[in-house]
N, C-alpha and C positions, 0 to 999 in steps of 0.2 A: 385613488379610487378603490373602494371596497367592493369586491365581487360577491354577489348574492349567491345563495345555495342553488338557485335555479340554473346558474351557469356552470356548476360543478361537472355535470355530465359532458359538457363541451370540452372542458379541460381534460377529463378522463379519456375522451376520444383522442385528443391531441397527444396525450401521453402514450397511448397505445400505438399511435401511428409513428412514433419516433423509432420504433423497432419494426422488424419484419412481422408479417402476419403470424399469429400464434399457430403453431403446428402441434400435432399430437406426438410429442417427443417420446421416443421409446427409451425407457430407463435401462440401466446396465443389466445384462443377463448374468453378471458375475455373482457368485454365491455371497450372501450377506450373513453376518453373525447376529442379525437382529432376531427378536423373539419369533416373528412371523416368517422370517426368511426373505421378506420383501425389502426393497430399498428404503433407507431412512426417510422419514417424513420431513418436508420443509414447511416450517410454520412461520408465517410472516407476522411479526409482532407489531400490531397496529398498522399493518400493510408495509409499505416500503418506508418505514419510519426513520431510516438512516438519512433520508434526503428530504422528504416532505413531512409536514406536521403529522404527528402520530394520530392514527384513527381518522384521518380525513379520507373522504371518498377518493381523492386524487391518489393518496398513498395506497389505498386498497387496489384501485384500478391498475396502478403502475406495478404493484407487486404481482398481480395476476398475469399481466402482459409480459413480465420478464422472468417468471418462475417456471419451474418444472411442472409438467402436467400433474394435477392432483395436489398442488400446494394448498395449505390450509391457512385461512385468514384468522388471526387472533384478535379478540376484542376484550379489553378490560372493562367489565360491566360496572357502571355506577348508576345509582338511583337518584332522581330528582325528588323534590319534596312532594310532588303530585304523583310519585310512583312510576314515572317513565324511566325506561332503561336506556342509557346512552353508552356509546363506546368512547371512553376517555381513559388515558393512562394512569390517572391519579385521583385520589379522593379530593385533593386540593385543586380546584380549577385554576388557581393562580400559577400553577407550575407549567401549564402548556396551553394557555389561552390568554386573551387580552381582557379578561373580565374586569380587572381593576380599572380599566379605562371607562367602563360603563357603570360600575358599582363601586366607586372608591371607598364608600363608607359602610360597606356590608361585610367587612372582614370579621371573622369570629374565631374563637378558640374552642377546640374540643379535645377530649382525651382519646387518642387513637392507640389501641393496644396498651393503654396505661400511660402513654406519653402525651403531655400537653402539646397540641399542634395548632398553630395559627394559620389562617388562610381563608379562601373563599370556597366553601364546601357545597357540593351538589345538593345536599339536603336542605339548603336554605334558598334554593332557586327552583322555580317551576320551569317546565320545558319552554313555556312562552317567554319567561325571563331570559332564557339562553338563546333566543332566536336571533338576537343582534350580536351575540358573542361569537368570535371565530377562533379557530385553532392556530397556534403558532408553535415554533420549535420548543421542545421541552428541555433540550440539552444545548446549553449556550455555545458550546464549541462548534456546533453545526451552523450551516448557512442560514442567515436571517432573510435571504432574498425572497423566500416564499411566504413570509409572515403576513404580508399585506394582501394576499390573494383572496381573503375572505372565505377560507374553507370553513364551512359550517360544522357545528357539533351535530353528529348524526345519531339517531336512535338505532337500535339493533335492527328494527324492521326496515329502516332506510338502507342500511348496509346490505341486508339480505336481498332486498328487491332491486336496488339500483346497481349494485356491484355483482350480485349473483355468484358468490364464491362457491367453488366446487366443494370445498370443505370449510366448515365454520367452527371456530373454537371460542367458547365463552369462558372467561376467567372471573370467578367471584372471590375476590381476595378479602373483603371486609364484611362478611356476613354478620359477625358479632357486633360490629360498630353500627350497622344499619338496624339491627334488631333493637339496640339501645335507643335508637331514634324512632322506633315504632314503624319501621319500614321492613317489609318481608321479602328478602331476596329469593327464597325458595318458592314462594307463591308467584312472584314475578316470573321466575324461570318456567314454572309449569304452565303459566298463562301464555308466555311468548312461544313456547315449544309447540303450541297448537297451530301457529301460522308460519313459524320459521324453522327450517331444517337445521338441526344442531348436531354436529358430529362429535365434538369433544367438550367436556365440562371439567374445569379444574378449580381447585380451591385449596388454600393452606389450612382449612379448618375442618376437623373431623366431624363436628356437629352438623355442618352444612350437608355432608353426604348422608348423615343419618336422617335428616329432614326429607331428602328426596329419594331415599332408598325405597325401591319397589314402585316408584311412581312412573317409571319408564318400562316399556316392554323389553323383550329379549333383543330387539333390533334397535334399541334406543342408543343414546350417545355413550361414548366411552368415558368413564370416570377416571380422572387423573389427580392424584394427591400431590400438591405442590409443597416442596420443602423450601423453607426460607433458610436463613443463616443457622449454622449448627447450634449456636448458643441461644437463639431466639426460642421463646416458649410458644407452643401451640395452645391457644386459649381453651380448648375443650378439655384436654387431658392434663393441662398444666405441666407437660413434659417438654423438654427441649426437642427440637427436631433431630439433633444428634442422637438423643435417646430413642426416638421413634425409629430412626434408621436401623437400629440394631434389631428391630422386630418387624421385618418386612412381611411376615405371615399375617400380622395384625392388619397392615395396610391392605393386604390382599382381600380381607373380608369386606371391604367397601369400595375398592378401586381396582381397575385393571392396569393401571400404569402409575408411574411417578414422574414428576418434573423436578429436576435438581439443578443447582448452579454447576458450572463447569468444574469448580474446585472440588466438588464431591468425588469426581472421577479422576481428574488429572490435577492434583494439588500443586501449588507453587511454594518455593522456599522464600525467604525474606528478601532475596535478590531478584525475584521474578524469573527464576529458572524452574523447569519442570522437575517434580519429584516422581518416583515410580507410581504408576497408576494404582488405584485402589481396586478392590474386588467387587465394587458396587454393582457394575453392570452384570457380571456373572451371577452374583448373589440374587439380584432382582429377577433375572431371567429364570433362575432356578426356582424362585418362588412364583413364577408365572406372571411377573409384572413387566410391562414395557417400560423403557427408560427414555425419557425426553430430557434434553439439556437446554438450559437457558443461559443468557449472557453473551450471545454471539453478536458482535458488532465490528465492522471493519475499522472504525475510527476511534478505537480505544487501545490502550496498551495491552499487548498480549505477551506471552512468555518469550524471552529472548531466543529460546530454542527454535521459534518459528521464523526468525529473521524478518519480522514485520509483515509476513505473508499470511493473510487470512485463509487462503485455500489450504495451506499446510496445517493450519489449526483444525479446520473442519476434518481433514483427512485423518488426523491423529485420533479422532473419535470414532471413525467408521472403517478405516482402512489400515488395520493392523492385525497381527497374528493372534490377538487375544480376545477382542470383543468388538462389537459395533453397537452404538446407541441406536435407538429406534426413531429418533427425530431431533431436529434442531429448532430452537426458538431464536429467530434472527431478525435484526433490524435491516439487514441487507440480503433479502432472499435470493437475489440474482447470484451471489457468491455461493450460497449454500446449494443452490440448484446446479451450478456448474461443477462444484466440488463432487457432488454425488453422481451426476450423470456423465460428466466429461473426463474427470481426472481420477476417479476411484479405481482401484485394482488394475493399475497400469504399471508395468515394470519399467525400469530404466532402459531396458533393451527393446521396448515396444516399438513397433513401426512408426516412423515419423510421418505425420499427416500433412506437414507443411515444411518447406525448406527455406531457411534463412540463416545467416551467420549470427551466432551468439558470441559476441566479443566482450571479453572482460574489461573492466576499468580498474586498473591497478590490482588485477586478480579479483578474488571475492572480497573486495574491500569493505563491503557492508558487514562482514562477519569477523574480519581480522585486519590488523593494520595493513594498509595498502603496500603492494610491492614487496611483501615478505614471502618467505618460503611457504608459510602456512596459507596465506591468501592465494598464492598461485596453485598450491596443491589442492585446495578446496575448489577453486575454479575448475580445475581439470576433473576432479571427482564429480562436480555438480553438472558437468556436461557442456562446458564452454567449447566452442569450436576453435576459437582463437584466444590466446592470452596475450596481454600487452605489457610493454615495458616503456615507461617514460624515462628516457635516458638523461641522466645528469652526469656531470664531470667533476671528479675530485681535483684537488690542486696538483696532484702528481699524475694527472692524465688518465685515470682509470674510469671507464664508463660503467655506470651502475644504474639500477632501477629505483626511482623515487618519484612520487607524484608531483612534487614541487621542488623547485631549485632552492627554496627557503627551508632549511632544516628545522626552523622553529615551529613550522606548522605540521610537521610530519614525525618529529621525534621529541624526546624529552631533553633536548640539548640545553634548555634554559636551566636545568638542574645540574649541569656539569660545569667544570672549569672552562669549557669552550664557549660559554656565554659571552666572554669578552671578545669574541671574533665578530661581533655585530658590525655591520657595514651599511652605509647608505649608497644605494646604486639606483639613481633615477631612471636609468635605461630599463630597469626591471620592475621597480616598484616605487611608489611615492613614499613608502614608509621603510624604515630600516629592517634588516633581516640578518640572519646568520646563514650565509650561502654555502652551497656544496663546494664551490671552488676555493673556499677559505680553509678547508680541511683536507688532509690526505685520506686515501681510502682506508688505511689502517685506523685512523681516528674515527672515520665515519662508521666503520664496522663495530666500534666500541659503543656506539650510541644505542639507546633503547627506542624502538619504533613506537608510534602512538596512533591509535585508530582514529579515523576521521569522524567527526560528529557534526555534519552539515546542518542539523536541525536542533542544535542544543538550545537555541532561543525558544523553541517550542517544547523544551524539556524532553527531547527524544535523544537518548544516548544508546550507542551501539554496543552490544555484547561486552559489558564491563568486565566480565571475568577474563576476557582475552584482549583487553585494551592495549596492552603492551607486549603481546606475545609475538614470537617469530623473529627472524633475522633478515636483514637487508641482503639483497643479492647483487652481485656484479652482473653486468650484461652477459658475460661468459657463462656464469652459473645459471642465469635465466634461460639462455639458449640451450644449454645442456639438459636442463630440466624438461623443457618443451620437446627436445629431440627424443628423449627417452619415453615420452608419452605416446601410446598407440592410438589414443582417441582424438588428439588434437589434429586439426588440419593445417594450422599455421600459427604464426606469431605476428604481432603488430608492434612496431618500434616507433615511438614518437620522439621527434627531435625538435626542440625549441631553443630560443636564445642563442642560435648558432652565430649570428653576427657579433653579438657582444662577446661571446667566449673567444672568438677569433681575434677581434680587435683589442680587447682589453685584458684578456687573461691568457692569450697565446695558446688556446686550446682548440684543436681541430676535431670537433665532435663527429663530423661526417667521416673523416678518415678512421677515427676510433671505432665507429660502428661498423664500417666496411671491413676493417682488419679483423674485428672480433667475429663477425659473421663467417669469414673465411676460415679463421682459426678453429671455429667450433663445427665446421663441416657443412655450413649453410651456403654451399656454392650455388650458382645460378641454376643448377640442375637438381637441387635438393627436392625430395618428395614433400617437404614441409613448405607451405606457402609463406613467403616473407613479404610483409607490407610495411612500407616506410611512410609514416604520417607526419605532416607538419602544417602549421598555419602559414608558413612562408613558402611561396612558390620558388624562391631562389634556392632553398634547401632541396626541394624535390628535383629541380633542374640539375643540381649538382649530383644527386644520387643517380639520376637517369643517365648522366654522362659516364658514370663510372661503374654502373651495374645494370642488371636487367630485373631487379626486384620490382614488385608492384609498388606504385606510389599513390598515396591517399592524401587528397587536399582537404584540410579541415577549415570550414567556414566558421569562424569564431562568433560572429555577430548573428543576431536574429534577423533573418531576411524575409521579405514578403514575395520576392520574385528574383529572377535572374535572366538577363538578356542572352540571346543566342550567341552574340559575339563574345560575351563573357564565358559561356560554356565552351565555345570553340577554343578560347585561350587556355582554359583549364585542361582541355583534352591534350594539349601539347605537352604537359608535364605530369598529368595525373591519370590514373586508371580507375579511380573511385573517389567519392566525395563523402565527407562527414558533415552533417548539419545538426543543428539543435532541434529538440522536440518542438519548440515554439516556432520554428521555421516551417513546420508541417501543419500543426494545429495551433495557430496563435490563440492566446487567451488573455482575458482581462478580468480582474476581480475574482479569480478562481473559476471562471467559466470559459469553455472553448467558444471562440467567436466565429470560427469558420475553418476553412482548409485552403492552403495555398496550392499552387501548381508547380512548386519547386521540384518535388520528387518526380513528377511526370516529365518535366522539361529535361532534367538531368538524365533520366533513364532513356529518353528519346535519343540521346547521343551515346547510348550504351555505356553510361557511367553508373555503376552500382551506387546506391545511396545507403549509407549507414547513419543511424541516428543516435544521438546521446542527449541526456544521460538518463537512463532508466534506474529508478530506485524503488524500493518496496514501501518506504514510509508513506503513509497516505497524505501527509502534508506536502509531498512533492508533486501531487497530481491535482488537476482541476476536478471540480465536483462531478463533472460529466462521467468520470471513470469510476464513480461510486466507491472511492477509497480502496480500490482493488487493483494492484499492479497487473494482474492477469487481464482485466478488462482493458486497461491501457494498452498493453502489448497487443491484444487482439485487434484493437482499433487501428494501431499503426501498421499491423501486418495485413489485415484483411481489407481495410478501407483505404489506407494510404499506399499499401504495397511496397513498403521499404524492403531493402535487401539484407538488413542486419540491425541488431540492437547492440548498443554499447552500454553495459550494465554493471553495476556494483554488486548485483545479486544474480549471477549466472544461472543458478538453479531454477529460478522462477521462469526465465525465458526458455531454458532447455526443456523444462517440463511441458510448457505450452506446445512445443512441437509435437508431443505425443498425444495431444488432446483428441480423444476419440470422436468428439462431436464434429470436428472438422472433416472427418472422413465420410460424413453423411451427404446425401444428395442435397438436402436442405438443412442448414444449421438451425438449431433451436434459437429462440429469441434471446436466451441468456448467453448465447455465444455470437450474437449479432454485434457489429461495430456500432459505436455511438454515432448519432447524426451530428456532424459539426455545427454548432450553433443552435441545435435543437432545444437544449435545455433552457437557453436564454429566452425562448419564446414563452416560457412558463413563469418567468420572473416578473414580479410586480413592476410595472412600468417605471415607477419612481425609484426602483432599486437597480435599474439597469446600469452597468458600468459606464463611466464617461468615455467619450470618444478618445481613442489612443492616437498618439503621433504615429504616422506611417513608418513602418520598418524599412530597412535598407533594401534597395534593389541593386544586385551585383552587376557590374559592367566589367569590360576588359581592363579598365584602369584600376579596378580594385584588386586585381590578381597579378598584374605585371609588376615585377620587382627587379632592381638591378642585381647583377651577379653577386655572389658572396665575396666579401673583401678578402685580401690576402691575410695570412697569419702574421700577427704582430707579436714579436717576442716580448714576454713579460719580464719586467725588471725583477731580479731576485729579492726576496724578503730578507730581513736582517737575521732572523733566527728561524729558519723554516722548520716546520714539524713540531714546534713546541706549543704548549697550550696558550702562550701569550702572543703567538704570531697573528698578525692582522693582515687580511687580504688587501692587496693594492687595488684601489678603485679610482682610476682617473675619472674626472668629471664629478666625483663624489667625495665626500668627507668621511674618513673613518671615525666612527663615533661610538660612544657607549654612554647612553643617557639613562637617567632613572626612569623616564617615561617608557622607553623601549623595553627595559627589563620588566617593569610592571606589566606592560602589555603582553609580553611573552608568558610571564608567570600566570597571568589571568587566563590566557588561552589554554595553558596546560591544565589548570584547575578544572576547566570545563570540558576537557577531552574525555 
């Protein structure tokens, strides 16, 4: 069903109601290095175009309802053949509308800035022709679920009267092209300005500003010259934009500001790492020009320096010791708003506005290979409260930290002579691996760690410059590192595969952990909290028998509920519970479908709830969180009320604690939690995700396990400690197949 434009206002109201009522949010009183001294401007490109079709009334309404007070709505102006001005992101209607469905035979080719371009151009259609055409996503990587909502193409007057933006920015990018087609953009602008309040006018063409010079009074719009790529030619002067950049005093003769791509200020090298900032902002401010920056979107690649965190990127342009830009042009104005108003000018020692545990996952494993000294040191520096160690055992009984018992997924072992230690162990995995218990600790120490890349299928790779940096730590070294930190409140030690290690490898991981804790000074009276985590209740029961450390039960499956007698059973052996994110906010097809009562039920029994796994990459989050890890954390803390986050990027969670917006009596809408299932109400009915099979409900039978079996002595290997030694694996066959080697090699190439 196609929704007509008459229903757009209804959808706009629904969008606004998804969040708390708009309040008059007070901006930061901290000093800004902008030209005016005011906070940077938030400019919503086509509205909230990161989610909804660009320039739709829904996108504009949603941007206003979720942005800082005073945010400006951006409109790319195009002219129809009858001279109407519409808001549309491109000359070619085929790039963000369904026009080809209505007019498949009206495609044409024109020279645009000297380049032959084929498509459906606005100059070939009247406004009436476009009445049945509707807007769709213009960037294919974004959700198609809103494409069928019938969002109409709007005139500038429609946007102004129906959305009523507090600030309105019109961008005229193709004046020379329209002039060639006998359409006059400057005349249109002067005409529309009589009925529409316009605050900013931008164009990449000098001649356009010459045409409108002197046509507006002293209180008229601000003129902003838009720079395109450095090597592109400006059509009026026939000079490159890079050349014009060197003469900002010339730009000042016709404009009060400039709009530049991000790379003009913070350039990147060929590996996507930041280079030193340029002097552009300081030079422009010296010339009396404001500096606005384009290219901000949460769902695109950003410099590795930002650890996939868009808030960090925004802050790098406004919250540094050298400069502040005067505004952002963003597809996700909610993130720009929160960055400016909630997170700018906050030191790492600022007062915490909310209290929850930030628990690392293998250290800061989003930035360095997990469980290495560098990952743990960065987690501590980034503000983690608790660092974690997933304990594995070497063949000679040394406990150490590694995220997986399979060395092939965490090191470059496939490139070493140890690759012939591959073993099939059905109790652990259905595919073969090179397991930690097949090598001595000395051999393991010689291995090179490898950073995890959980989203390599989406071509997201983590910090390639450091993909093999750091060294693996024994449990003893890990505990000493944590003990020497003054900022950490504790450690979390994860123990898995205990039954297999006892029965088949003769390794007592429980005893190894307890002995190491005592040896390193973590007695039961230590000032550092010690948490022992496992998915096996039998392991936690064993630890409770022999110590007084806190025990944490990890529910590995996604669950939709938990019965009271199941919780009562957990209380017997655990003091806290870890659950998955999807056990709090279940999702389908990339959208949150609702909220469970699991957290509430566990907390009712005084069981703190820690949730995993938080990651910064936007592909790890449902669309409801707007491709922003901070929005996701905010919803889990303020809406679900969890007690801790388990994260591969501790800095993002630790920074959230100091969020000044949480200290206000009423939080602004851009710091309101998402409404579970709310975004699905706006999805085209035909695009709703199919019904999902119900998730597990935990009962007492799911958590009760028999006691750990006794230790079974392992038969000695023929030549222990040599590269050719193969681990003994009862119930499995020791094997070395070509397919396994190829699989490991392929995995390493993608690390």
